[in-house]
GUVEXTOR-755837 format. One record per residue (C-alpha): residue in three letters; y, z, x. Coordinates in steps of 0.02 Angstrom, whole numbers, plus 50000, padded with zeros to 5 digits. Layout:
<pts>
alaYZX
...
</pts>
This chain:
<pts>
met467234996851497
arg467904982451392
leu468934988551215
pro468574978051065
thr470004965051026
arg470914974350857
ser470834990350985
leu471824979251120
ile472904972250977
leu473214991150899
leu473604998351085
ser474934983151087
val475974984550941
ile475755003551001
ala476315001751176
thr478024988151092
thr478355002750964
leu478645015651067
ala479565003551215
his480785000051073
ala480935016451022
gln481925021851168
ile483775023951139
leu485115016451223
pro485485023451418
gly486705037351396
thr486845039551226
lys485755054251118
ser484525051950974
leu485315043650821
glu484375049550666
pro484145036450520
asn485465039650372
pro484985028650207
asp486815024950186
phe488125028150337
ser489195016950240
ala489795030950109
thr489595045850227
met490815037050318
val492065034450171
ala491615052450132
gly492295059850306
ile493895049550308
asp494345056950136
lys494085073050183
met495345070150346
ala496665061550241
leu496505074950099
arg496875087450250
leu498025079450315
ile498945079350161
glu498945096650153
gln499455099950341
ser501165087750287
lys502025102150201
ala502195112550344
thr503165096550442
arg504155088250295
lys505945084850367
pro507085077650195
thr508615067050223
arg509335055450089
glu508985041150195
lys507235044550224
leu507095044250021
lys508295028650010
ala507255020650135
ala505445025350051
leu506105017949895
gly506395003149943
ile508315004149918
val508964991950008
asp510004980249908
glu511744980049869
arg512074984149687
val513304968849596
pro515174979349531
phe515614978049364
thr517044984449290
asp516544988649105
ile514774990349000
glu514374975948898
val513884976648726
ile512634966348664
ser511754960748502
ser510624950048416
thr510024944748253
ala508484955448261
ala509504970148368
pro511484970748298
ala512704980348435
leu513444994848342
leu511725005048306
met512515019148191
glu514315030248188
thr514515048348144
pro516225056248123
met515975059348293
cys515235044648397
arg514815028348393
val512985022148465
phe512795003148550
arg511784993948618
val512234988748813
arg511734982948949
trp512584982049128
pro512264972449326
val511124979749428
phe510734965749557
asp511254945749538
gly510084942349390
val509424961049339
his510024971349228
gly509974987849155
glu509794991148951
gly509875004548836
ile511045014448737
tyr512735021948733
ile513285033648640
leu515435034248647
pro516235049648557
lys517675047148469
asp518565061548559
lys519065061348753
ala517045067348812
his516615085148857
ala515565077749014
arg514535061049055
val512775060549048
ile511425048549109
tyr510065053049003
met508215044549059
pro506785042348952
asp504815041849002
ala504125025249027
ser503095027748856
ser504855030348750
asn506015020148722
pro508015025948730
glu508035023848517
lys506845037948511
leu508205049448622
val509445049148475
asp509545063048379
glu510825074048302
trp510905085948455
leu511265072748568
leu512615066148439
thr513515081248433
thr513575086848617
gly515545075648623
cys514765069648792
glu514745050048842
val513085046248857
val511965030548909
ile510055031148872
pro509185015649013
thr507845006948953
leu506155008549072
ile504994996949116
ser503755000549011
arg501595005749025
asp501144992948896
ser500384976948973
glu500984963248852
phe502044954348986
ser500964956449133
thr500344940649138
asn500784923649217
asp500804907349091
lys500774897249213
tyr499114901149231
gly498604909949057
val498274924749163
lys498074938849031
thr497984956649138
asn497794976449089
cys499014980449197
ser500454990749140
his502024982449134
arg502544994549285
glu501054993549411
trp501464973549358
ile502994977349438
tyr502514987049568
arg501304973749639
gln502614960449683
ser503884972149767
tyr502904984149853
glu502514972849988
leu504224963750020
gly504704984450044
arg505404986449859
his504744998449738
leu504755001649562
ile505585017649565
gly507005010549675
tyr507284998049550
glu507585010649412
val508535022249533
gln509615008449564
lys509865005349381
ala510515021749342
leu511595023449507
ala512495006449424
val512665018049279
val513615032449426
asp514715019249480
trp515355015549327
phe515765032449250
lys516515038349447
ala517755021749421
gln518435031049243
pro520335035349275
ala519835050349171
gln518135063449282
val517255075349205
pro515455083449236
leu514115069249276
leu512635075949230
ile510645066949251
ala509485071749167
gly507675063849118
val505755067349023
gly504345060749111
glu504365045049210
gly506525048749188
gly506265065249256
met505645058649423
leu506965045849400
ala508525058849384
leu507745068849516
his507695056249634
ala509545048849602
ala510235065649628
ala509505067449780
ile510225051749836
asp511915051949759
glu512875068049797
arg514235062849644
ile512985067849530
asp513505083149479
cys511815090949385
val510335088449345
tyr509145093349218
ser507115086049250
ala505845088949148
gly503865084649111
tyr503965078049296
phe504105091149432
ala502545098949512
pro501655097849672
arg501615080249758
glu499985083149857
gly498895076849730
val500015056749710
trp498545048749741
glu497725053249588
glu499295045449491
pro499585029049425
ile499745018649576
glu501725014649502
arg501955032349609
asn501225026849785
val502535025949907
phe502365026050065
gly502815038950183
leu503295048550045
leu502195064150100
arg502695063550260
asp504435070650222
leu504715072250053
gly503565082449907
asp504665086849756
ala505085103849834
glu506075095349955
ile506755081849851
ala507625096249743
ser508225102949916
leu509255087449947
ile510025091849771
ala510545109849816
pro511755117449789
arg512145107649629
pro511365114649467
leu509585111849436
ala508595114649287
leu506765110449269
gln505775110949120
his503755114549128
leu503815103548961
phe503485086448931
tyr502275080349042
pro501485063548990
lys499705065748966
leu498825048349032
val497445038949076
val497385022149155
ser496135011449038
met494795001349171
glu494484990749012
ala495414976248932
pro495774968648787
lys494694952648743
gly495544937948876
ala496364949048986
arg495854955749159
ala495334972149178
ile496214973749357
ala497304988249326
ala497065001349465
pro496485020749415
gly497815033549369
arg498195048949250
leu499375058849234
thr499465077949174
ala500425092749159
pro500305105549311
glu499665124049315
phe501365133849279
lys500765144049424
ala500855127449540
phe502525123649449
glu503165138349497
ala502465138149692
glu503555119649708
ile505275128949653
ala504965143849755
arg504755130649906
ala506155121149874
lys507255139249856
gln506325144950019
leu506885126550109
ala508485127650021
pro509355144550013
ser510765138449916
ser509775130649779
arg510445133649580
ile508765130249520
met508275137049352
thr506635136949293
cys506475132749106
thr504815136248991
thr504465135648792
glu505875152548782
thr507175142948868
leu508545136848764
asn509595123848750
asp511245132648762
gln510555141948904
ile510125127348993
ile511915117748943
arg512745134649018
his511865134249192
leu512285112949203
leu514065113349156
pro515675120949202
lys515925135549100
glu517315126848994
thr516515110149001
ala514815119848954
glu515935129148789
ala516715115348723
ala515195106148718
leu514315121048635
arg515605122748492
thr515095106148402
leu513165106648445
lys512055105248308
val510215113248295
pro509495093948264
gly509195090948065
ala509465073648026
thr507795062848081
phe508675043148148
ala507355029048113
leu508185018748258
lys507405001748301
pro507014997048460
asp507474978648531
pro505914968548507
thr506514955848652
arg507284969648769
gln505554974648868
lys505094957848890
arg506944954648946
leu506864965549088
val505094963849150
arg505324944449180
glu507084949249263
leu506424961849405
glu504994948349425
thr506164933449455
phe507274945049574
thr505734948549661
gln504944933649680
arg506784925349753
leu506324940449890
leu504914931849972
phe506394915350036
ser507394930950075
thr506394938450179
glu505694926050251
ile507394923350321
glu507604940050385
arg505644938450475
asn506464924250586
asn508174933650603
glu507294951750662
phe505844942650751
trp505714925450785
lys507424923450811
lys507104939250961
leu505854933151058
pro506244926251256
leu505134910651263
lys505614906951443
ser504194916651517
val502384924451486
glu503254940851546
glu504654939051450
phe503804937551317
glu502464951851325
lys503894963851373
his504404960351207
thr503514960951114
ala502584975651164
gly504274986251072
glu503554975850921
arg501684978750937
asp502264996850935
arg503484995450793
phe502154987350695
trp500774998250742
asn501825014450705
glu502945010450544
val502054994950450
ile500034998250470
gly500275016450538
arg499825027050674
leu498645042550692
pro498395050850837
asp497265042250992
pro495155048750949
asn495335067650989
leu493495071551007
pro492075066951148
met491325051651096
asn489625058851085
ala488665040951083
lys486865042150980
ser485835025750950
arg484315021250877
phe483165004450911
val483114996150738
arg482304979250746
glu481784964650875
thr481654945450876
asp481114937051003
lys482744935551095
val483644947251051
ala483524969551041
ile484454979150907
tyr485224995150908
glu486095006750788
val487535017550880
thr488765030050815
leu490305037350909
asp491285052150848
val493245047850829
trp494195063550735
asp493395077150636
asp492645070350512
val492655051550548
phe491465042050674
ala491235026350713
trp489625014950666
gly488754998050723
trp487374987050756
leu487244981650955
cys486254964550992
leu485634964851176
pro484874946851227
lys483234950351314
asp483614940651455
leu484934951051509
lys484544955851691
glu484984970751768
gly486504973951839
glu487004959551766
lys488914958851641
arg488934947151489
pro490534944651405
val490834955051219
val490944949151054
val491614963150915
cys490784952350750
gln491754961450580
his491154961150429
gly492054956550268
leu492354963050102
glu490884977350042
gly489944972050182
ile488814981350332
pro488364978050507
glu486714969750449
asp487504959150320
thr488174949250499
ile486394947650561
thr485114943650420
thr484254927250414
asp483674928850271
glu484214911950174
thr483884920050007
gln485214934150036
arg487044932649979
ala487684940450147
phe486574922250268
gly487954912250160
ala489554920850214
tyr489104925350372
gln487664914750453
ala486834927150568
phe488384926050668
thr487954943250740
leu486534936350800
arg486704918650822
leu488064922750948
ala486684935551034
glu485544923551030
gln486684910451131
gly486684922151269
phe488384934351216
ile488264953951202
thr488864956751027
phe489344971550905
ala489394972950724
pro490664988050686
his490724995450521
asn492554995850442
pro492655006250299
tyr493294995050143
arg491724998850055
gly491315008749902
met492575001849776
his493725014149719
asn493045029049831
phe493885016649998
arg495095010049874
thr495875028949839
leu495845029650025
gln497235019450043
arg498235029549884
lys497775044950014
leu498475038350171
asn499955028650102
pro500815045450054
leu500705049650250
gly501505033050314
leu499775028050326
thr498375014150291
leu496715008450297
tyr496935002150482
ser497775017450535
val496015023650524
ile495035009050583
asn496065005750742
gly495735022950803
gln493795017350763
his494005004950864
gln494865012251011
arg493205021451006
ile492275005750996
leu493074999751127
glu492995015551219
trp491315016951247
leu490894995351249
lys491864994651402
ala491185007251504
gln489175000651466
pro488264994751626
tyr488204976451544
ala489824971551453
met491374963551532
pro492814976151523
asp494134961951499
lys492964952051419
ile492844959251228
ala493454947051093
phe493714950050925
tyr492704937650780
gly492984941950587
leu492864934850421
ser493704937250253
tyr494414956050257
gly493364954250439
gly494714941150482
lys496064952350390
ser495444965850521
ala495554951650672
met497304950250633
arg497964968050643
thr496764976650761
pro496994964550893
ala498814963650855
val498814982950920
leu497174986051016
thr497444974851192
asp496124976051253
tyr495354963751160
cys495614948451252
leu495564935451113
ser495204935750909
ile494694924250781
cys495184923750615
ser494044916550477
gly494324916150310
asp495774924250306
phe497124915750391
asn498664914350271
glu500304917650227
trp499954932450183
val501324939450096
arg501674923749957
lys499604928749948
cys500134947249874
val501664943449788
ser501974925049727
ser501884922649524
asp501544904149591
met499754906849680
pro498214905249574
met497294916449733
ser498644928049709
tyr498214947549724
leu499354949749564
his497914944149487
thr496494951249539
his495604969649555
glu496104973449746
tyr497434984249718
glu497224993349887
ile497854977449972
trp499704977949975
glu500544985450138
trp502304991850124
asn503694983250178
met502454969650243
gly503674955950174
arg505294959950280
thr504134965150458
phe502734957350494
asn501824942250408
tyr500164933550500
ala501224923050598
glu502074938650684
met500184947050692
ala499694933550795
ala501384933650905
leu500864952050924
ile498974944650991
ala499894929451120
pro499454927151257
arg497734933451215
pro496844915951148
phe496834915950960
met495934904350839
val495874901850639
glu494294896550571
arg494864888850371
gly493614880250250
his494514868650142
asn493724873450006
asp494074892550057
gly494664898849879
val495664914049978
gly497054899450017
ile497544882650007
asp497774873450162
glu499484868150140
trp500014885950146
val498844890650292
asn499474878250388
tyr501354882450343
glu501004898650429
tyr499764894450565
ala501334881150624
lys502414893050676
val501074902450807
arg500744884250881
arg502544881250896
leu502474898050982
tyr501084895351111
asn501824878651146
lys503414886051173
leu502574897151313
leu501754882951412
ile500224892151348
gly499514879051190
asp497634876751247
arg497684896251213
thr497554891951029
thr496774882350889
ile496264880050701
glu494684872650653
his494634863350467
phe492724862450403
asp492304853450243
gly491464868650176
pro491814887550071
his492214904350123
met490944907550252
ile490814907350460
his490504889350503
gly490434894250707
val490484876650755
gly492384876050856
thr492364897050845
tyr490764896250970
glu491494883551072
phe492944891651106
leu492144910151117
lys491244900751286
glu492784893351338
lys494154907651335
leu492664918551374
gly492024907751542
trp490074907551455
gln489434894951431
gly487744904551352
lys486104897251303
gln485894882851165
pro485234891051018
</pts>
């Protein structure tokens, strides 16, 4: 019996659908997920929070670790006396009482960097010396009251970089931002292995240097409120010359530091140091911790007219008293010799003084001490904050040159170039250093792979499947696999892993819909390479979801980890799976990424040597300069990508050094002349180091750069030829 034509067509459609409903061999059936990306980010978030909580049990605090985390690496300049300063708007002598004089002062810290503030000089011999750190929302003049003037102590009150945003600007390019001054300096210093907290601790320790150089020695107290309370704790934990500490408005469990303003983001802090551990480093010196005066702040995501709204989210609030007490209990457990006084609203000032100072010193101070009655309207110096911000900017910008010299001395000059074998042996250690100390390394994937797949769709030449692989608890890898339809049974072919960029998904690299923005950037390169006969796989990297993924970096950084700690683990699992597939050449798996995917092309093959080559498209740059420089209009100083900075990269590995970790494997850069992520001059400057390295190793034919007259996109001309040549697969003409 002959079936009607319509029935034959229907049966054909049903048969085709059933055929492609099959899953990939060796995998389980994958249930569709409307948003695998969001699920992935949520799982990584869950893992990060779990690791933060677990870190409390394994911390091993030392002063050297704290100094390293805060970037305290610059030598302070010596000075013999504090300098009294004045101007028309701000006279040097602010006031005089029967007991003391009050001056505006400054003191050198580094070359071109000064501390500035208020100096209270008793007319009689000082009972003690005090460094009193205000909160960042205050100024030294507000702390001057009758109580402070009648202690008979010699007091320096430094000015902190404030939370205002007036000078978070680049006048050269007419850029104004809503970043606080504190975030503004953080953005410039973090990549270079320095930190605003470290800078301000150094300003306090410079005063310690001066105080300790005086002929007559008396007890030295450091005190602080809010941000100043943080600095007082850190300074005393680092420097044992400080005799006693008072901190109000800061001490708390620090596991939620990722929610605080970004300038409190300290790489590796929670790996070794919470507030309890920092307090334990002060023991057995007296420490008073007060559950008062916590600043309340929510960082505004809005900006005034004409300013860029790029500030990172963050908030400050007081901890619950029970949490405050629990952290103190942890400190006492860590250091049984601790002499910590818990202060509340009922604690009297004389009790705090008696706890902190030796008996005779405390009694002498209390004899002259007056309860605050009179108020003083001391006017702050209106030009001071701008000076302090610009000084740190200038100092940090100069570090761009000194850190390049440091990389040259510590990396390039130590490379053995007589043979590829010696080079590889040496760079194996450098690769470990990069992965462990800069990117941050998690344990290898520890779950069964549990590969799942489902057919997605097909073209006339390619069948497309969606794949997931388990990595760690709550964390999985996900991507789209493209298999050429002419792949014969038993045949093996090279694989190209095609990586999307910021806010992308795997499908973006496959779509051929020219009306979609994704096509303009990616040019369907995952699909086009599969059409030419390559196996291709488009993984999802979890840099998608705006604040959802950016706060992952905030949660991972205090553990000494980054987003690439996770991404590289996911790619370990992807490589493991791809190498096991019957159609894949396990020694010919290449990496090709655009934009943030180009960022991945530097950081992932640099540590995962199973990638046989790497192509960085639309990203290769003088990366450190792009992250730090105030002289590049496309600098990240001026953008909303607040997760982008990687701790200490400037002193260790720029893009040329990462490319050296990829060598001697083939490496290529794809660069559009009109690509706004950089400028040709700086891209070529950085790539010249790569070219020189490959030539020195006599493997110059393994690297190249293609410039094309176009924007931020996959060009797919020279790179496709590079893949064919280096993978030994001529493929097919599109």
